[in-house]
C-alpha positions, 0 to 999 in steps of 0.5 A: 139445945137448939141445933135447926139447921136451915133446911138442905137443898135437895132434888127439888131445890137442884130443879128450880134452880135450873129452872130459874137459869133457863133463859125460856122460863125467863120468857115465860115469866116476861110473857106471864106477867105481860099478860097478867098486867096488860102490857104492851111488850115495849112496857116489858120486852122479852128478856127482862127477867133475869136468873135472879127475878125468876128466883125471886118470883118462884120464891115469892110464888111457893111461899118459902124463903129459899128454894132449899125448903122446897124438899122439906115444905109440901105444899110449897113444893106442890106449887112448884110441880104446878109452876113447871107443869104450867111453864112445861105446857107453855113451852110445848105450845110456844115450840118454834 
């Protein structure tokens, strides 16, 4: 009998959920995408990414199906921590 339940989110899943709700993180994703694809602000204005877009981007970047996997998948957790650290450095440089 296989009772494999989907992973339940722990501390990293909760941190990821809060990060995706953070307007500054959504702005970071706007600016990151603009820079990466050499787009003008008129092509991808600030405020484009939503919490759902941030979630979709994060789970794709971490190669998982759900943020809950962050607490049980070491590679995904390491990627999440790297993303969070890059964002925190960006936020520190862009404080007004």
